Steps between C-alpha positions, in 0.01 A plus 500: 500500500599151376830377637758453228810284522819706471693220327510535122466128437320216681682243709604170346169344605317776314691486174304540174498122464362451851239774451397338174439163672263649757133457419244769593393292802857517634499880487460640852397860566739685730395865467231736372507696174316828451284477186283809545390759756457299819506169309755230582554148366716217637836475325809286511861604543625786290844584366655823389645329193349249263704178520724474191353278233283470187152646538186536294283802592139404572181617670287315751119473481473835676721672244802532729842474342736225609819337377476129420832318541583293193696175537793480263549151361820489300810291444821643636603773256859597430676749279617318189795605282410618153152606610369851554408458868847584631499845334138562601549416866819709517309794350217470753747476788660821373159667497418407861833654606450827309220681684721789613621558145142511369413753770808706416380543141137547601390184319217263590651198668341231283604255231314299237623183328311326218600141423391368162567183306353164403296296749713293736818702446536592868331838539315396815812341646680835470218673684491239776874534562475880521203478737659235720805720545284802579315302768802335662756780469296822491207394723278601209146435385386368162151580370339311213303711254179347370237761577654844443245696707537262793878523477493882491277515807721254688826677410347827622428338839839331509676831450289661774625236742848430362612800297848373412458122482686344206235379258480292183185495287478201268300523177522156343351470150478878472309484170217312676502738797463794263210335319318429827564830682472872418825599331504835681525312832813318385650822361428680828687229689798500265523879465512564872180708496404324823828612663622142540869503577756231590339263251601269215245395240568159344292399198503212255346438161523232234361746247681838515345595166160516673614774737411861427802721428404709803585194711793339322683803359504738797816469715334668798251211508719203412860612516640162397354271234672164524473215254498169687564245230543125508818399687829477317722191494700647790187562706351156429827331593521693828137420586538128428818487709329671793181296497685164470791585731413225752526239222686680222452421134804352333694728266349314204144529637544868583629583151216300344226657712632851433524450122160331469306756704586798282205739501342353811413696812608442858155349558570244226837417654343455841244258360775309319687448828181416692382247240834326450660524844197506734244294308737268313360576155692450177713799403430483125124462546493789747702721267255439214209583730664827604576591139132452422410729791719775354245590234144625525244215490301470177219285364572149372484619141744780571745270673499248213670750273728669750820361659547533875817709489608753759601771256758773523596661826592857571776562753513735794 
């Protein structure tokens, strides 16, 4: 029988980042794995628990399931006042601490949150913050949903090995996932037909109107539907203060930047700081460029007759 490490998580030298850096040629076999009656193949170290991190389920050329660690490239994310992420993260923390209460009432221990809103409003940032906390605080695993059948097969194996591991399943651009996968697979995941417990489903969409009512209007599937809109004045001010804290904007500059970025996303604000502070570009020229990026591109003829305004902004 293959020897399995008792420790739930690799040593520092075998962290997800270190594992990710290793090429196949660096992978040394240290034991044998039974693959059939009397058939053994060389295998590397094994662990009782999957290292916490972001994973994409996949299959090798022989059809065997494996988890592919996904690097997470992101700026440092923080909870901003006036935004929805503070309430969302508090709610998810409450969920992870409520397993006994769910069991007391005989309820499936799962939660679904659907983030919707305009592109660039911060839906993905909310998901990343929730997942980062799950990984660092709860020793959890995040699975990315692209192929529903592959995900279902992998979750089944994960629960065979780790029945109670805290799990997040991310469905980014849910409308596209539904158009590219059998809807009954997604419903089976969300409804708990596969007996998945201790799980939070996080989904995003820019187009909630495209979602079938069976997805968007069923609390047992997505219990919370959260509008993530463009940041308010308070949120933009807080973000600009945080990102420029090493060389703060003057009070005049801060007031100006906040008032002139109304309707812009955090991504727009980041680019404004990068262009002006890091690349030394002109503030007014950069602002005009970002305003132009705030509308959908059109043909030359269309643009001749249409001003490059940002438009009205809904508030969270």
